[in-house]
TORLO-666942 format. One record per atom (N, C-alpha, C): x negated, y negated, z negated; atom name. Coordinates in nm, 2 decimals. Atoms other than C-alpha are relative to their C-alpha. Layout:
<rs>
<r xx="X" yy="Y" zz="Z" a="CA"/>
...
</rs>
This chain:
<rs>
<r xx="0.11" yy="-0.01" zz="-0.09" a="N"/>
<r xx="4.23" yy="5.90" zz="-1.05" a="CA"/>
<r xx="-0.10" yy="-0.11" zz="-0.01" a="C"/>
<r xx="0.09" yy="0.11" zz="0.01" a="N"/>
<r xx="3.91" yy="5.71" zz="-1.08" a="CA"/>
<r xx="-0.04" yy="-0.06" zz="0.13" a="C"/>
<r xx="0.04" yy="0.07" zz="-0.13" a="N"/>
<r xx="3.78" yy="5.46" zz="-0.83" a="CA"/>
<r xx="-0.12" yy="0.06" zz="0.06" a="C"/>
<r xx="0.11" yy="-0.05" zz="-0.07" a="N"/>
<r xx="3.54" yy="5.57" zz="-0.57" a="CA"/>
<r xx="-0.07" yy="-0.11" zz="0.07" a="C"/>
<r xx="0.07" yy="0.10" zz="-0.08" a="N"/>
<r xx="3.27" yy="5.34" zz="-0.43" a="CA"/>
<r xx="-0.08" yy="0.07" zz="0.11" a="C"/>
<r xx="0.08" yy="-0.04" zz="-0.12" a="N"/>
<r xx="3.14" yy="5.40" zz="-0.08" a="CA"/>
<r xx="-0.13" yy="-0.08" zz="-0.02" a="C"/>
<r xx="0.13" yy="0.06" zz="0.03" a="N"/>
<r xx="2.77" yy="5.33" zz="-0.16" a="CA"/>
<r xx="-0.08" yy="-0.04" zz="0.12" a="C"/>
<r xx="0.08" yy="0.03" zz="-0.12" a="N"/>
<r xx="2.66" yy="5.28" zz="0.20" a="CA"/>
<r xx="0.09" yy="0.01" zz="0.12" a="C"/>
<r xx="-0.08" yy="0.01" zz="-0.12" a="N"/>
<r xx="2.87" yy="5.16" zz="0.49" a="CA"/>
<r xx="-0.05" yy="-0.11" zz="0.09" a="C"/>
<r xx="0.03" yy="0.10" zz="-0.10" a="N"/>
<r xx="2.82" yy="4.96" zz="0.81" a="CA"/>
<r xx="0.12" yy="-0.04" zz="0.07" a="C"/>
<r xx="-0.09" yy="0.05" zz="-0.10" a="N"/>
<r xx="3.04" yy="4.74" zz="1.02" a="CA"/>
<r xx="-0.08" yy="-0.08" zz="0.09" a="C"/>
<r xx="0.09" yy="0.08" zz="-0.09" a="N"/>
<r xx="2.91" yy="4.56" zz="1.33" a="CA"/>
<r xx="0.08" yy="-0.04" zz="0.12" a="C"/>
<r xx="-0.04" yy="0.05" zz="-0.14" a="N"/>
<r xx="2.97" yy="4.37" zz="1.65" a="CA"/>
<r xx="-0.12" yy="0.03" zz="0.09" a="C"/>
<r xx="0.11" yy="-0.05" zz="-0.09" a="N"/>
<r xx="2.77" yy="4.52" zz="1.93" a="CA"/>
<r xx="-0.08" yy="-0.12" zz="0.05" a="C"/>
<r xx="0.07" yy="0.12" zz="-0.05" a="N"/>
<r xx="2.68" yy="4.17" zz="2.06" a="CA"/>
<r xx="-0.10" yy="-0.05" zz="-0.10" a="C"/>
<r xx="0.09" yy="0.05" zz="0.09" a="N"/>
<r xx="2.49" yy="4.10" zz="1.74" a="CA"/>
<r xx="-0.12" yy="0.09" zz="-0.01" a="C"/>
<r xx="0.10" yy="-0.10" zz="0.02" a="N"/>
<r xx="2.27" yy="4.41" zz="1.77" a="CA"/>
<r xx="-0.07" yy="0.04" zz="0.13" a="C"/>
<r xx="0.07" yy="-0.03" zz="-0.12" a="N"/>
<r xx="2.02" yy="4.41" zz="2.06" a="CA"/>
<r xx="-0.03" yy="0.14" zz="0.02" a="C"/>
<r xx="0.04" yy="-0.15" zz="-0.02" a="N"/>
<r xx="1.92" yy="4.77" zz="1.99" a="CA"/>
<r xx="0.12" yy="0.08" zz="0.04" a="C"/>
<r xx="-0.12" yy="-0.07" zz="-0.04" a="N"/>
<r xx="2.29" yy="4.87" zz="2.06" a="CA"/>
<r xx="0.03" yy="-0.03" zz="0.15" a="C"/>
<r xx="-0.03" yy="0.04" zz="-0.13" a="N"/>
<r xx="2.30" yy="4.69" zz="2.39" a="CA"/>
<r xx="-0.11" yy="0.03" zz="0.10" a="C"/>
<r xx="0.11" yy="-0.03" zz="-0.09" a="N"/>
<r xx="1.96" yy="4.76" zz="2.53" a="CA"/>
<r xx="-0.02" yy="0.14" zz="0.04" a="C"/>
<r xx="0.02" yy="-0.14" zz="-0.04" a="N"/>
<r xx="1.81" yy="5.07" zz="2.67" a="CA"/>
<r xx="-0.01" yy="0.09" zz="-0.12" a="C"/>
<r xx="0.00" yy="-0.10" zz="0.11" a="N"/>
<r xx="1.85" yy="5.39" zz="2.46" a="CA"/>
<r xx="-0.15" yy="0.02" zz="-0.04" a="C"/>
<r xx="0.13" yy="-0.03" zz="0.05" a="N"/>
<r xx="1.55" yy="5.45" zz="2.24" a="CA"/>
<r xx="0.01" yy="0.11" zz="-0.10" a="C"/>
<r xx="0.00" yy="-0.10" zz="0.10" a="N"/>
<r xx="1.46" yy="5.74" zz="2.02" a="CA"/>
<r xx="0.02" yy="-0.06" zz="-0.14" a="C"/>
<r xx="-0.03" yy="0.05" zz="0.13" a="N"/>
<r xx="1.60" yy="5.68" zz="1.67" a="CA"/>
<r xx="-0.01" yy="0.11" zz="-0.10" a="C"/>
<r xx="0.01" yy="-0.10" zz="0.10" a="N"/>
<r xx="1.55" yy="5.86" zz="1.34" a="CA"/>
<r xx="0.13" yy="0.07" zz="-0.02" a="C"/>
<r xx="-0.14" yy="-0.06" zz="0.02" a="N"/>
<r xx="1.93" yy="5.93" zz="1.33" a="CA"/>
<r xx="0.05" yy="0.07" zz="0.13" a="C"/>
<r xx="-0.04" yy="-0.07" zz="-0.12" a="N"/>
<r xx="1.93" yy="6.08" zz="1.68" a="CA"/>
<r xx="0.08" yy="-0.08" zz="0.10" a="C"/>
<r xx="-0.07" yy="0.07" zz="-0.11" a="N"/>
<r xx="2.15" yy="6.00" zz="1.98" a="CA"/>
<r xx="0.11" yy="-0.09" zz="-0.06" a="C"/>
<r xx="-0.09" yy="0.09" zz="0.06" a="N"/>
<r xx="2.37" yy="5.70" zz="1.92" a="CA"/>
<r xx="0.10" yy="-0.06" zz="0.10" a="C"/>
<r xx="-0.10" yy="0.05" zz="-0.10" a="N"/>
<r xx="2.59" yy="5.66" zz="2.23" a="CA"/>
<r xx="0.14" yy="-0.03" zz="-0.06" a="C"/>
<r xx="-0.13" yy="0.03" zz="0.06" a="N"/>
<r xx="2.91" yy="5.69" zz="2.02" a="CA"/>
<r xx="0.01" yy="-0.13" zz="-0.08" a="C"/>
<r xx="-0.01" yy="0.12" zz="0.08" a="N"/>
<r xx="2.82" yy="5.38" zz="1.82" a="CA"/>
<r xx="-0.03" yy="-0.13" zz="0.08" a="C"/>
<r xx="0.03" yy="0.11" zz="-0.09" a="N"/>
<r xx="2.74" yy="5.16" zz="2.12" a="CA"/>
<r xx="0.12" yy="-0.08" zz="0.03" a="C"/>
<r xx="-0.12" yy="0.07" zz="-0.01" a="N"/>
<r xx="3.05" yy="4.96" zz="2.06" a="CA"/>
<r xx="0.02" yy="-0.08" zz="-0.13" a="C"/>
<r xx="-0.03" yy="0.07" zz="0.13" a="N"/>
<r xx="3.21" yy="4.73" zz="1.79" a="CA"/>
<r xx="0.06" yy="0.10" zz="-0.10" a="C"/>
<r xx="-0.06" yy="-0.08" zz="0.11" a="N"/>
<r xx="3.30" yy="4.89" zz="1.46" a="CA"/>
<r xx="0.04" yy="-0.10" zz="-0.11" a="C"/>
<r xx="-0.05" yy="0.10" zz="0.09" a="N"/>
<r xx="3.51" yy="4.63" zz="1.28" a="CA"/>
<r xx="0.05" yy="0.05" zz="-0.14" a="C"/>
<r xx="-0.05" yy="-0.03" zz="0.13" a="N"/>
<r xx="3.63" yy="4.62" zz="0.92" a="CA"/>
<r xx="0.13" yy="0.07" zz="0.00" a="C"/>
<r xx="-0.13" yy="-0.06" zz="0.00" a="N"/>
<r xx="3.98" yy="4.72" zz="1.02" a="CA"/>
<r xx="-0.02" yy="0.15" zz="0.03" a="C"/>
<r xx="0.02" yy="-0.14" zz="-0.04" a="N"/>
<r xx="3.85" yy="5.05" zz="1.18" a="CA"/>
<r xx="-0.06" yy="0.07" zz="-0.12" a="C"/>
<r xx="0.06" yy="-0.06" zz="0.11" a="N"/>
<r xx="3.63" yy="5.12" zz="0.88" a="CA"/>
<r xx="0.10" yy="0.03" zz="-0.11" a="C"/>
<r xx="-0.11" yy="-0.02" zz="0.10" a="N"/>
<r xx="3.93" yy="5.07" zz="0.64" a="CA"/>
<r xx="0.09" yy="0.11" zz="0.04" a="C"/>
<r xx="-0.08" yy="-0.11" zz="-0.05" a="N"/>
<r xx="4.14" yy="5.30" zz="0.86" a="CA"/>
<r xx="-0.07" yy="0.13" zz="-0.02" a="C"/>
<r xx="0.07" yy="-0.12" zz="0.02" a="N"/>
<r xx="3.87" yy="5.56" zz="0.84" a="CA"/>
<r xx="0.00" yy="0.05" zz="-0.15" a="C"/>
<r xx="0.00" yy="-0.03" zz="0.14" a="N"/>
<r xx="3.89" yy="5.54" zz="0.46" a="CA"/>
<r xx="0.13" yy="0.05" zz="-0.06" a="C"/>
<r xx="-0.13" yy="-0.03" zz="0.05" a="N"/>
<r xx="4.26" yy="5.60" zz="0.43" a="CA"/>
<r xx="0.00" yy="0.14" zz="-0.06" a="C"/>
<r xx="-0.01" yy="-0.13" zz="0.06" a="N"/>
<r xx="4.33" yy="5.88" zz="0.19" a="CA"/>
<r xx="-0.12" yy="0.06" zz="-0.07" a="C"/>
<r xx="0.12" yy="-0.05" zz="0.06" a="N"/>
<r xx="3.98" yy="5.91" zz="0.06" a="CA"/>
<r xx="-0.02" yy="-0.04" zz="-0.15" a="C"/>
<r xx="0.01" yy="0.05" zz="0.13" a="N"/>
<r xx="4.03" yy="5.72" zz="-0.27" a="CA"/>
<r xx="-0.11" yy="-0.10" zz="-0.02" a="C"/>
<r xx="0.10" yy="0.11" zz="0.01" a="N"/>
<r xx="3.75" yy="5.47" zz="-0.19" a="CA"/>
<r xx="0.07" yy="-0.13" zz="-0.02" a="C"/>
<r xx="-0.06" yy="0.13" zz="0.03" a="N"/>
<r xx="3.84" yy="5.14" zz="-0.35" a="CA"/>
<r xx="-0.10" yy="-0.12" zz="0.01" a="C"/>
<r xx="0.11" yy="0.10" zz="-0.02" a="N"/>
<r xx="3.50" yy="4.95" zz="-0.32" a="CA"/>
<r xx="-0.10" yy="0.05" zz="0.09" a="C"/>
<r xx="0.10" yy="-0.04" zz="-0.09" a="N"/>
<r xx="3.22" yy="4.95" zz="-0.08" a="CA"/>
<r xx="-0.13" yy="-0.09" zz="-0.01" a="C"/>
<r xx="0.12" yy="0.07" zz="0.00" a="N"/>
<r xx="2.86" yy="4.85" zz="-0.04" a="CA"/>
<r xx="-0.05" yy="-0.01" zz="0.15" a="C"/>
<r xx="0.04" yy="0.02" zz="-0.14" a="N"/>
<r xx="2.77" yy="4.70" zz="0.30" a="CA"/>
<r xx="-0.16" yy="0.01" zz="0.00" a="C"/>
<r xx="0.14" yy="-0.02" zz="-0.02" a="N"/>
<r xx="2.42" yy="4.80" zz="0.43" a="CA"/>
<r xx="-0.03" yy="-0.06" zz="0.13" a="C"/>
<r xx="0.04" yy="0.07" zz="-0.12" a="N"/>
<r xx="2.24" yy="4.59" zz="0.69" a="CA"/>
<r xx="-0.01" yy="0.09" zz="0.12" a="C"/>
<r xx="0.00" yy="-0.08" zz="-0.13" a="N"/>
<r xx="2.25" yy="4.70" zz="1.06" a="CA"/>
<r xx="-0.11" yy="-0.04" zz="0.09" a="C"/>
<r xx="0.11" yy="0.03" zz="-0.09" a="N"/>
<r xx="1.92" yy="4.57" zz="1.19" a="CA"/>
<r xx="0.02" yy="-0.11" zz="0.10" a="C"/>
<r xx="-0.01" yy="0.12" zz="-0.09" a="N"/>
<r xx="2.01" yy="4.23" zz="1.33" a="CA"/>
<r xx="-0.14" yy="-0.04" zz="0.03" a="C"/>
<r xx="0.13" yy="0.05" zz="-0.03" a="N"/>
<r xx="1.72" yy="4.05" zz="1.49" a="CA"/>
<r xx="-0.06" yy="-0.07" zz="-0.12" a="C"/>
<r xx="0.07" yy="0.06" zz="0.12" a="N"/>
<r xx="1.46" yy="3.93" zz="1.23" a="CA"/>
<r xx="0.04" yy="-0.14" zz="-0.03" a="C"/>
<r xx="-0.03" yy="0.15" zz="0.03" a="N"/>
<r xx="1.55" yy="3.56" zz="1.28" a="CA"/>
<r xx="0.15" yy="-0.02" zz="-0.02" a="C"/>
<r xx="-0.14" yy="0.01" zz="0.02" a="N"/>
<r xx="1.92" yy="3.63" zz="1.23" a="CA"/>
<r xx="0.05" yy="0.06" zz="-0.13" a="C"/>
<r xx="-0.04" yy="-0.07" zz="0.12" a="N"/>
<r xx="1.92" yy="3.78" zz="0.88" a="CA"/>
<r xx="0.10" yy="-0.09" zz="-0.08" a="C"/>
<r xx="-0.10" yy="0.08" zz="0.07" a="N"/>
<r xx="2.11" yy="3.48" zz="0.74" a="CA"/>
<r xx="0.13" yy="0.00" zz="0.07" a="C"/>
<r xx="-0.13" yy="-0.01" zz="-0.08" a="N"/>
<r xx="2.37" yy="3.50" zz="1.02" a="CA"/>
<r xx="0.07" yy="0.13" zz="-0.04" a="C"/>
<r xx="-0.06" yy="-0.12" zz="0.04" a="N"/>
<r xx="2.43" yy="3.86" zz="0.92" a="CA"/>
<r xx="0.07" yy="-0.01" zz="-0.13" a="C"/>
<r xx="-0.06" yy="0.02" zz="0.13" a="N"/>
<r xx="2.48" yy="3.77" zz="0.56" a="CA"/>
<r xx="0.12" yy="-0.08" zz="0.00" a="C"/>
<r xx="-0.12" yy="0.09" zz="-0.01" a="N"/>
<r xx="2.72" yy="3.49" zz="0.65" a="CA"/>
<r xx="0.11" yy="0.07" zz="0.07" a="C"/>
<r xx="-0.10" yy="-0.08" zz="-0.07" a="N"/>
<r xx="2.91" yy="3.72" zz="0.89" a="CA"/>
<r xx="0.07" yy="0.10" zz="-0.10" a="C"/>
<r xx="-0.05" yy="-0.10" zz="0.10" a="N"/>
<r xx="2.95" yy="3.99" zz="0.62" a="CA"/>
<r xx="0.09" yy="-0.07" zz="-0.10" a="C"/>
<r xx="-0.07" yy="0.07" zz="0.10" a="N"/>
<r xx="3.06" yy="3.73" zz="0.37" a="CA"/>
<r xx="0.14" yy="-0.05" zz="0.06" a="C"/>
<r xx="-0.12" yy="0.05" zz="-0.06" a="N"/>
<r xx="3.31" yy="3.57" zz="0.61" a="CA"/>
<r xx="0.10" yy="0.12" zz="0.03" a="C"/>
<r xx="-0.09" yy="-0.12" zz="-0.03" a="N"/>
<r xx="3.45" yy="3.92" zz="0.71" a="CA"/>
<r xx="0.07" yy="0.04" zz="-0.13" a="C"/>
<r xx="-0.06" yy="-0.05" zz="0.13" a="N"/>
<r xx="3.50" yy="4.02" zz="0.34" a="CA"/>
<r xx="0.10" yy="-0.11" zz="-0.05" a="C"/>
<r xx="-0.09" yy="0.11" zz="0.04" a="N"/>
<r xx="3.66" yy="3.68" zz="0.26" a="CA"/>
<r xx="0.13" yy="0.01" zz="0.08" a="C"/>
<r xx="-0.12" yy="-0.01" zz="-0.08" a="N"/>
<r xx="3.90" yy="3.71" zz="0.55" a="CA"/>
<r xx="0.09" yy="0.12" zz="-0.03" a="C"/>
<r xx="-0.07" yy="-0.12" zz="0.04" a="N"/>
<r xx="3.99" yy="4.07" zz="0.47" a="CA"/>
<r xx="0.08" yy="-0.01" zz="-0.13" a="C"/>
<r xx="-0.06" yy="0.01" zz="0.13" a="N"/>
<r xx="4.06" yy="3.99" zz="0.11" a="CA"/>
<r xx="0.11" yy="-0.10" zz="0.00" a="C"/>
<r xx="-0.10" yy="0.10" zz="-0.01" a="N"/>
<r xx="4.26" yy="3.68" zz="0.19" a="CA"/>
<r xx="0.13" yy="0.06" zz="0.06" a="C"/>
<r xx="-0.12" yy="-0.05" zz="-0.07" a="N"/>
<r xx="4.49" yy="3.87" zz="0.43" a="CA"/>
<r xx="0.06" yy="0.12" zz="-0.08" a="C"/>
<r xx="-0.05" yy="-0.12" zz="0.07" a="N"/>
<r xx="4.52" yy="4.20" zz="0.23" a="CA"/>
<r xx="0.03" yy="-0.02" zz="-0.15" a="C"/>
<r xx="-0.01" yy="0.02" zz="0.14" a="N"/>
<r xx="4.51" yy="4.05" zz="-0.12" a="CA"/>
<r xx="-0.06" yy="0.11" zz="-0.08" a="C"/>
<r xx="0.07" yy="-0.12" zz="0.06" a="N"/>
<r xx="4.28" yy="4.34" zz="-0.20" a="CA"/>
<r xx="-0.15" yy="-0.02" zz="0.00" a="C"/>
<r xx="0.15" yy="0.02" zz="0.01" a="N"/>
<r xx="3.92" yy="4.31" zz="-0.32" a="CA"/>
<r xx="-0.06" yy="0.14" zz="0.02" a="C"/>
<r xx="0.07" yy="-0.12" zz="-0.03" a="N"/>
<r xx="3.71" yy="4.58" zz="-0.16" a="CA"/>
<r xx="-0.15" yy="0.00" zz="-0.03" a="C"/>
<r xx="0.15" yy="0.00" zz="0.00" a="N"/>
<r xx="3.35" yy="4.47" zz="-0.17" a="CA"/>
<r xx="-0.05" yy="0.01" zz="-0.15" a="C"/>
<r xx="0.07" yy="-0.02" zz="0.12" a="N"/>
<r xx="3.11" yy="4.57" zz="-0.44" a="CA"/>
<r xx="-0.13" yy="-0.08" zz="0.01" a="C"/>
<r xx="0.13" yy="0.07" zz="-0.02" a="N"/>
<r xx="2.78" yy="4.44" zz="-0.30" a="CA"/>
<r xx="-0.04" yy="0.01" zz="0.15" a="C"/>
<r xx="0.06" yy="-0.01" zz="-0.13" a="N"/>
<r xx="2.57" yy="4.40" zz="0.01" a="CA"/>
<r xx="-0.15" yy="0.03" zz="-0.01" a="C"/>
<r xx="0.15" yy="-0.02" zz="-0.01" a="N"/>
<r xx="2.22" yy="4.53" zz="0.10" a="CA"/>
<r xx="-0.04" yy="-0.06" zz="0.13" a="C"/>
<r xx="0.04" yy="0.08" zz="-0.12" a="N"/>
<r xx="2.05" yy="4.29" zz="0.34" a="CA"/>
<r xx="-0.15" yy="0.02" zz="0.03" a="C"/>
<r xx="0.14" yy="0.00" zz="-0.04" a="N"/>
<r xx="1.72" yy="4.23" zz="0.50" a="CA"/>
<r xx="-0.04" yy="-0.14" zz="0.00" a="C"/>
<r xx="0.06" yy="0.13" zz="0.00" a="N"/>
<r xx="1.50" yy="3.93" zz="0.45" a="CA"/>
<r xx="-0.14" yy="0.00" zz="0.06" a="C"/>
<r xx="0.14" yy="0.01" zz="-0.05" a="N"/>
<r xx="1.18" yy="3.83" zz="0.64" a="CA"/>
<r xx="-0.09" yy="-0.05" zz="-0.11" a="C"/>
<r xx="0.10" yy="0.05" zz="0.09" a="N"/>
<r xx="0.87" yy="3.78" zz="0.43" a="CA"/>
<r xx="-0.13" yy="-0.02" zz="0.08" a="C"/>
<r xx="0.14" yy="0.02" zz="-0.06" a="N"/>
<r xx="0.53" yy="3.64" zz="0.52" a="CA"/>
<r xx="-0.10" yy="0.08" zz="-0.08" a="C"/>
<r xx="0.09" yy="-0.09" zz="0.06" a="N"/>
<r xx="0.27" yy="3.90" zz="0.44" a="CA"/>
<r xx="-0.12" yy="-0.07" zz="-0.06" a="C"/>
<r xx="0.12" yy="0.07" zz="0.04" a="N"/>
<r xx="-0.02" yy="3.66" zz="0.41" a="CA"/>
<r xx="-0.11" yy="-0.01" zz="0.10" a="C"/>
<r xx="0.10" yy="0.02" zz="-0.10" a="N"/>
<r xx="-0.33" yy="3.54" zz="0.58" a="CA"/>
<r xx="-0.09" yy="0.13" zz="0.02" a="C"/>
<r xx="0.08" yy="-0.12" zz="-0.02" a="N"/>
<r xx="-0.51" yy="3.87" zz="0.52" a="CA"/>
<r xx="0.06" yy="0.09" zz="0.11" a="C"/>
<r xx="-0.08" yy="-0.08" zz="-0.09" a="N"/>
<r xx="-0.24" yy="4.04" zz="0.73" a="CA"/>
<r xx="0.04" yy="-0.08" zz="0.13" a="C"/>
<r xx="-0.03" yy="0.08" zz="-0.12" a="N"/>
<r xx="-0.23" yy="3.76" zz="1.00" a="CA"/>
<r xx="0.13" yy="-0.07" zz="0.00" a="C"/>
<r xx="-0.13" yy="0.07" zz="0.01" a="N"/>
<r xx="0.08" yy="3.59" zz="0.87" a="CA"/>
<r xx="0.11" yy="0.07" zz="0.08" a="C"/>
<r xx="-0.11" yy="-0.07" zz="-0.06" a="N"/>
<r xx="0.30" yy="3.86" zz="1.02" a="CA"/>
<r xx="0.13" yy="-0.01" zz="-0.08" a="C"/>
<r xx="-0.12" yy="-0.01" zz="0.06" a="N"/>
<r xx="0.66" yy="3.86" zz="0.95" a="CA"/>
<r xx="0.04" yy="0.15" zz="-0.01" a="C"/>
<r xx="-0.05" yy="-0.14" zz="0.02" a="N"/>
<r xx="0.80" yy="4.18" zz="0.81" a="CA"/>
<r xx="0.14" yy="0.00" zz="-0.05" a="C"/>
<r xx="-0.14" yy="-0.01" zz="0.06" a="N"/>
<r xx="1.15" yy="4.30" zz="0.72" a="CA"/>
<r xx="-0.02" yy="0.07" zz="-0.13" a="C"/>
<r xx="0.01" yy="-0.06" zz="0.13" a="N"/>
<r xx="1.20" yy="4.39" zz="0.36" a="CA"/>
<r xx="0.15" yy="0.03" zz="-0.04" a="C"/>
<r xx="-0.14" yy="-0.04" zz="0.05" a="N"/>
<r xx="1.52" yy="4.58" zz="0.26" a="CA"/>
<r xx="0.00" yy="-0.03" zz="-0.15" a="C"/>
<r xx="-0.01" yy="0.03" zz="0.14" a="N"/>
<r xx="1.63" yy="4.45" zz="-0.07" a="CA"/>
<r xx="0.11" yy="0.08" zz="-0.06" a="C"/>
<r xx="-0.11" yy="-0.08" zz="0.07" a="N"/>
<r xx="1.84" yy="4.64" zz="-0.33" a="CA"/>
<r xx="0.13" yy="-0.07" zz="0.00" a="C"/>
<r xx="-0.14" yy="0.05" zz="0.01" a="N"/>
<r xx="2.20" yy="4.57" zz="-0.41" a="CA"/>
<r xx="0.00" yy="-0.14" zz="-0.05" a="C"/>
<r xx="-0.01" yy="0.14" zz="0.03" a="N"/>
<r xx="2.26" yy="4.20" zz="-0.40" a="CA"/>
<r xx="0.14" yy="-0.04" zz="0.00" a="C"/>
<r xx="-0.14" yy="0.05" zz="-0.02" a="N"/>
<r xx="2.57" yy="4.00" zz="-0.46" a="CA"/>
<r xx="0.01" yy="-0.05" zz="0.14" a="C"/>
<r xx="-0.02" yy="0.04" zz="-0.14" a="N"/>
<r xx="2.72" yy="3.92" zz="-0.13" a="CA"/>
<r xx="-0.04" yy="-0.14" zz="0.03" a="C"/>
<r xx="0.04" yy="0.14" zz="-0.02" a="N"/>
<r xx="2.67" yy="3.55" zz="-0.17" a="CA"/>
<r xx="-0.01" yy="-0.08" zz="-0.13" a="C"/>
<r xx="-0.01" yy="0.07" zz="0.13" a="N"/>
<r xx="2.76" yy="3.42" zz="-0.51" a="CA"/>
<r xx="0.01" yy="0.10" zz="-0.12" a="C"/>
<r xx="-0.01" yy="-0.09" zz="0.12" a="N"/>
<r xx="2.73" yy="3.56" zz="-0.86" a="CA"/>
<r xx="0.14" yy="0.04" zz="-0.03" a="C"/>
<r xx="-0.14" yy="-0.03" zz="0.02" a="N"/>
<r xx="3.11" yy="3.55" zz="-0.88" a="CA"/>
<r xx="0.05" yy="0.11" zz="0.08" a="C"/>
<r xx="-0.05" yy="-0.11" zz="-0.08" a="N"/>
<r xx="3.13" yy="3.82" zz="-0.62" a="CA"/>
<r xx="0.00" yy="0.13" zz="-0.08" a="C"/>
<r xx="0.00" yy="-0.12" zz="0.09" a="N"/>
<r xx="3.05" yy="4.08" zz="-0.90" a="CA"/>
<r xx="0.13" yy="0.00" zz="-0.08" a="C"/>
<r xx="-0.12" yy="-0.02" zz="0.08" a="N"/>
<r xx="3.35" yy="4.22" zz="-1.08" a="CA"/>
<r xx="-0.04" yy="-0.01" zz="-0.14" a="C"/>
<r xx="0.04" yy="0.02" zz="0.14" a="N"/>
<r xx="3.30" yy="4.08" zz="-1.43" a="CA"/>
<r xx="0.06" yy="0.10" zz="-0.10" a="C"/>
<r xx="-0.07" yy="-0.09" zz="0.09" a="N"/>
<r xx="3.54" yy="4.34" zz="-1.58" a="CA"/>
<r xx="-0.08" yy="0.13" zz="-0.03" a="C"/>
<r xx="0.08" yy="-0.12" zz="0.02" a="N"/>
<r xx="3.28" yy="4.61" zz="-1.54" a="CA"/>
<r xx="0.07" yy="0.13" zz="0.06" a="C"/>
<r xx="-0.07" yy="-0.11" zz="-0.06" a="N"/>
<r xx="3.53" yy="4.83" zz="-1.35" a="CA"/>
<r xx="-0.07" yy="0.05" zz="0.13" a="C"/>
</rs>
């Protein structure tokens, strides 16, 4: 059986996501009452049991603009802890958000830029074997 990579997953702590704790707002993905709670790595991994998924790609969950580094650090710490306890490497990559300054023409507004597949923190996070 070949390895399966979950190319887009989320985990979160509700306290980190003001949009999950504030008033309900229309979202492109529809009603979201069921996700107005924590969704930790343990639950995500339980949901994967029996699927054949052996790696995953974390995708950002819209933390506040000024906390993008906190999100990256939390994802890194969560992956490190899981792998230390389980002795199993699950992560393949992370897709994060970084603020950029658009420029004087645009009034120096900060914008969010989703960036493509990035190593979670260090180059060594990539599996050098090519598997």
